[in-house]
N, C-alpha and C positions, 0 to 999 in steps of 0.2 A: 418583640422587636418593634421599636417605634417607627412611625411613618417616615420621618426624615432619614433614619438609618436604612430602612428597607429600600428607599428610593435611590440611595446613593449607589452609583455604578462602581463595582469593585473590579480590580484588574489583577490578573495572576500571571506570573512568569511562565512562558511556554517551556522553559528549561526545567521547571519543577514538575513534580508529579501531581496529578489531579487527585483530590480526596473528597471525602464526604462534605467538608466545609465549603466546597466550591458550589454546592447546589442548595437551592431552596426546595423543600419538600412541599408539594401541593396537595395531592390526594392519592389514595390507593385505587387501582383500576382492575386488578386481576391477580391470578395465580399462574405460575408456570409449573413445570414438572417438579422442580426442586426448590422453588422459592416464590416470592410474591413480587408484584409489580406496582409501581406508583409513578405518577407524573411529577417531574422535577423541572426546575429552571436553572440553568447555569448562570451564576451571578454576574460574571464579567461580560458575557456575550448576549445574555437575556434569551438565549435559545431554549426551546422546550424539548425535553427528551423523556423517554420512559426508562426508569431505573429498576432493574431486576436485582433483588438482593436475596442471598441464600445464607441461612444461618450455618456457621461452621460445624457446630456440634451436631445439628440435625443431619448435615451432609455426611459427617463421619459415621453416625449411627446407621444411615441408609447405605453406607458404602458407595457414595456417589461423588466423592471429591474428584476422582479422576475423570468423571463425566464432565464436570465443570471445567477442568483443565483442557479437556479435548475440545469442548465447545468453543472456548476462548481461542485455542490454537487454530481451529478451523475458521472462525469468524474474522480473525485478524488478517486472514489471507484473502477475504472475499469482499466484493463491493458490486452490487447490482441493483438496478431500479426496481426489481420485484423481489428483493430480499429485505428483511429487517436488518439493517447494517449496524455493526458494533462501532461505538465511538470511544468509550473509555472503560477501563477496568481498574479497580483498586480494592483494597481491603482495610478492615480495622480489626479490633479485638474480637468482635462478634460475628461479622458477616463478610461475605465476598460480594462485590458489586459489579454489575454489567450495565452500562448506560448505552441505550440503543435508540434508533429512530422512533419518534413518537407518532403513532398512527391512531387517529381519533375516530376512525370509522367503525371500530369494533371488529370482532372476529366473525367468521362465517357461521360458527355455531350459534352465536347470539342471534344473528338475523334469521337463521333457519328456525330457531325456537320462537322467534317473533312472527313466524309464518310469513316472512317476506317472500313474495313471488318473484323468482328469477326466471325471466323468459329465456328461450332457447338461444337467442342472439347474445344475451348477456353472459350466459353460461359458456358460449363459444369463445367470447373474449377472455373470460376468466381462465378457461382451459389453455388458451394461447399464451397468456401472461405467465401462468404457472409453468407451462412447458418451456418457455424461454428461460425461466429461472432454473428448471431441472437440467436443461441442456448446458447452461453455464456451470452448474454443479458437476455435471459429468465431465466437462472439459477440465475441471479441477480435481477429478478422481474422487468425488464425494457422493455418497448415498445418504439421503436425509433419513430415511427409514421411519418417519412418523408424519407423513403428509395426511392431514385430517382437517376438518373445518375449524377445530380449536386452534390450529397452528397456521391458519391463513387469515391474516389481518387486512382490513380495508383502510385506505387513507380517506381523507375528507372528500376526495373526488370520486371514490369508489373503486380505485385500482387495488389489486390484491398483492400481498407480500407474504412470503414464507418466513416463518419464525421458528424458534425452539430447535436448536441443533444439538440438544443434549444427548441424543443417542445416535447422532450421525457418525459416519465412519469414513475413513479415507482408504482407498484401495491402490495398491501398486499394480503395475502392468500384469494382466493375466490373473490377478488374484480374485478370489471369491470370498464374500462374507459368509459366515456360518452360524453366528449366534442368533437366537430367536429373539429379535428386538422389534418393538413397534407396539401399536395399539391393535388388539386382536381383530376387531371388525374391519380394519383397513389393511391388514397384512396380506401379502400376495400368497398364492398357493405354494410356490416354491419355498417360501420361508418355513411353512409347516412341513413340507416334504423333506427339507433339510433336517428338521428336528426329528423326523422319523427315519433318518439315514437313508432316504430314498433318492437323494440327489447330493452331489458334492458341495453345493453352496448356491448362492444367488448373487445377483449384481444389480445394476442400475434399473432394469425393468420393474423392480418392485415398487419404485416410486410412481411409475406411470400407472400401475394397477391401482394404487391408492388414489391417484388423480381421477381415475374412472369411477371409483366409489363416491368420491366427493361430487363429481359432476352429476351423477345419478341422484344423489341426495339433495343437491340444490334444486333439481327439477321436480322431484317427487316428494321431498320433505321427509324421506326415509331411505334407508340403505337397501340395496338390491338383494342382499342375503340376510337371513335371520341368524346372524352370528353376533355373540356378545362376549364380554370379557371372560365369563365363566364357561363358555362353550369349550368342550374338550377338543384336542387335536384330531382325534379319530372322527368325532362328529362333524368337525369342519371339513375334513377330507370327504366324508360322505355327502355333505351339502354341495361341495364343488362338483362331485361326480353326478349327482342326480337333479340338482336344482338349477334353474335358469332364471336370469333376471327378467322381470315382466316389464314390457313396454306398451304403453297405451297406444291405441290406434291414432289418436290425435297428435301424437308426438311426431315431429319432423323426421323424415327418413334419414336425413343427413346426421341428425343428432343421434339417432339409433345406431347408425353405422359407426359413428365416432365412439360412442360408449362401448359398443360391442368390441371394437378394435382395442380399446384400452383394457377391457376385461377379458381378453383372450387368455385361456389357462396356460397355454404354452408360451413361456417368456420369449422364445426365439421368434414367434409369430406376432407377438403383442406390439401394438404401437408404442415405441419406446425411444423415439428420436424425432427431431424436428423434420427431418426428411420424410419419415413415415407419416408424420402428422400432416404435413403439407400435401401429401398424396390423397388425403380425404377431401372429396369434392366440397363438403360443407365448410372446410377450413380454407380451401385455396382461394376463396373470395377475399380473405383477409390479407392486408399488406403487413407482413410480419415486421418489417423495418419500422413502419409507423407505429405498430403496437409497442415495439421496444422503446421508441422515443416518446411513448405515452401520448401520442397524438390521436388515438382512438378513444373517444369519450364513452365511459360506461353509461348504460341506460339507468342503472340503479345508483343513486347517490345517498349515502347515509345522512341521517338527520343531523343538523347542526344545532338544534334546539337543546339537546341534552347529550351527555356522554353515552356512547353506545356500549354499555357494559352493565353487569349486574351491580346494582347499588349496595348490595349486602357486603361487597368487598370493603367498602369504606367503613361500614359498621364493625366488621370483624377487626379491622386495623385499629379503630378507635376504642372499642369496648372489650372484645374478646382477647386480642393479642396481648400476651404477657409482657412483651418487650416492644412496644410500638415504635415505629421508626421516627416519628416526630419528637420523641423524647430521648432519642439516642444521645445527642450531644450532652445533655445534662447527666444522663446515666453514665456515660463514659468518663465524664469529668470526675465523678465520685470514685472511679476506679483508678484514676491516675496516681493517687497516693500509694496504692498497693503495687503499681507496676514496677517501681524500682526494686522492691523487696522480692517480687517474683522473678525479676530479671537476674538478681544476684543469686537467688537460689538455683535458677536454671544453669547459670555459668558454673556453679560448684558441682552440680550433678549433671554434666552434659550428656552422659550416656542415657539418661532417662528422658530423651527428647520426645515430647508428646506429638500426636498427630496434628494438633493445632499449630504447633511450632513448625511442623513440616509444611503446612499450608503457607505460612509466612515465607518459607524458603523457596517453594516451587510455584507459587501463584504468579502468573504473568501479568504485570502491570502494563497497560496499553493506553495510548493517547493518539487517536486518529487525527485530531486537530494538529498536533505537532508533526505527525507524519506528512500530512498534506502541506503544512507550512515549509517543512524541510525540502519536500519534493519541488514545490513551486520555486523556492529560492535557489535550489540546486540547478534548476533549469535556467533561471535568470543568470546565475553565476557562470554557467557554461556558455551562455550567449555573450556575456561580457568578455570572458577569456578568448572566445573565438574572434570577437571584434578587435580586441587588443592584438591578437596574432595577425589579423589582416592588416591592421594599421601599421604594425611593425614591418610587415612585408612591403607595404606601400612606401613607408619612409626609407626602407633599405634600397628600394628601387630608385628613389629620387636622389640618393646621395651621389655627389660628383665622383668620378673615378680619378685615380692617380695615373697620369699619363706617362710618367717615367721619371728617371733621375738624370739630371744634366751633370755629366762628369767630363770636365775638360782636362783634368790632370789626375793621374793615379795617385793613390795615397801610399806613401812609402816613407815612414818616419824613422829616422835614426834615433832621435831623442824623444823619449816618452814625455818629457816635461816641456816640450816645445810650446811656445805661446800660440794659442788657437787664433788670436786676432791677426797673426801674421800669415796665416794660411790663406792663400788666394785660390780662386777658381775651384773651390771645393764645396760650394753651396748647392742645395737642391731646393726646388720649389714644391710647396705643398698646396693642394686645393683648399678652397674655403670650407673646411670641415669644422662645424661648431663644437663637436665633442672631442676634438683632437687636443687632449690635455694630459694624456697619459704617456708613459714611456713607450717608445717605439719598439714593441716586442713582436715576435713572429708567432702567429698561430694559424694562418691560412695563406696559401700561396698567391702571389701576384707576380706575373711575368714583368721583368724590367722593361718598361716601354710598352707593355701589352695592354694596359688600360683596364685591368681587372679592378673591381671596386674595393674601396676602403671597407674593412669589416670591423664592426663593433667599435671599441674605444682604442684599438691599436691599428697600426698600419703595417702591412706585410710587404716585403720586397722580394722574397724568393722562397724556395722550398727548404732552404737551410736556415738555421737560427742566425739572425742578425741582431740579437738582443745586446750584442756588445756595442752597439751604436746608440747614442742618445742625442735627441735634438736639443740644442742649447740656444738661448738668445744671444745675439751679438752684444747686446747692451749688458746683459747679466748672465754669465755662464752658468749660474746656479738656478736659473729660471727657464722653464720649458717655453718654447716658442710655438705659437699657433700658426704662423705663416711661413717664415723663412728662417733657416738656421744653418749651423755648421755641423757637419758630421765629425764627431770626435772619435778617432779610432782607439779602441781599448786594447787592441792587439798590435804588436809591432811587426814590421816587415811583411805585411800582407797586403796584397792588392784587392781592390773591391771586387774585381772579376774573380779572384781566387776565392773570396769569401762567399760570393753568390753562387759559385759553381756553374756559372753559365756566362755567355758573352755579355759584355756591357755595352749598352746602346748609348750613343751620343744623340741627345734630343736637341734639335734645332728647329724652332718654329713648327713643331709637330712632325718633322721629317726625321726619321732615324736611319742610321747606318750602323752596321755591326762592326765592332772591333774585337779582336781576340785578346 
């Protein structure tokens, strides 16, 4: 791509779906549970994101397609300052894509491996930020089930964010999770107990146990229990029964109590809510509201001189990867010629729908940019509608009222064809109503002489229909008058008082007297 072309700002219709062509691929930065991650820039807004892409065939082989569906379903319902938030999802022939917040501070695993020293006060802040995110997840009935340093990312300022919801689950009221899911060294005792049928299930406290393991690992550079991926469940059970985490004498007593509270074996007694966390004297010095607003500055700030990730990811993408992302567009272009033939073949044999075709059917396409745009303009539209409603009420209140009808002589016509111009003392006065240009039809009551207001584009004289009367101009009987006219009776041998169904008032300089 030439320099002039790459510098040109492209624009995309918000109504359309976001796709791979909307992003410029910059470099690979990591791996997720079921895919790889690279830095991208959205061409129209120039915003930077992290793009996670998962090969469809690989997901099918690993039976993980529904994990991707579930992760997208969960993330589209969430947005929090200490989560890695989802922005876009889309797919092509090869991959499923998730575009999320870009956090350039690296993950906690990288920094622990780099032997970064996290002091007790920095760990306290991280525990608070992660706890705020876990509390938010619990409010949305979600267990993450894989809290570990690899899934805690840092932004450039050093704040932490939870990522990778691939094995997260949603619980209904009173429901317990039962599957053995997670990363073994970080899994809570009740998860293993459930696998051994020693308890009916587990709930939100499992994430808080994992947080305790992470807090200990940040301080000590190692985990509190000698548990690995290959450790058997029975061995793990024995470790929990016989082994205790070691705390150095130099460690702050408040930090010890905090970690011990998070690593309590009994989930009912474990710290597993913000209320319980705030009850720890080491934590109650923190202003949780300021932490949520990101107003508490971390003491550790990731380096800005280099990317905080393993550089081998870039080499794997460029050299080892058989289908590198940066060559996708050219690769897919070669496949376009075959697409029509494959499509025709699929339509002929529709019963042999492949799992890849099912992905096309069930994969959820998402665009948070559009969601936010619609929400913003929906709010503005509601404000406009409300303002129009208030303005209409103000104009309605300012309209002059019809004070009455002056009737000096009752209408009683023998001849239907009588010349209107010869009728005397049968006129009525109308107020100065600018929009009085319509037929005088009845749709809301006004008491004769009572002074109720003119309504809409029609004038009302009583509770009964008087649509038999029309206001005509004296000069032109075929033209409606805006000011003064003659009432032409369309029914014979009826008095006005008979037609209104009430007494007719004679109006004289604003003073009325009743006539039957």
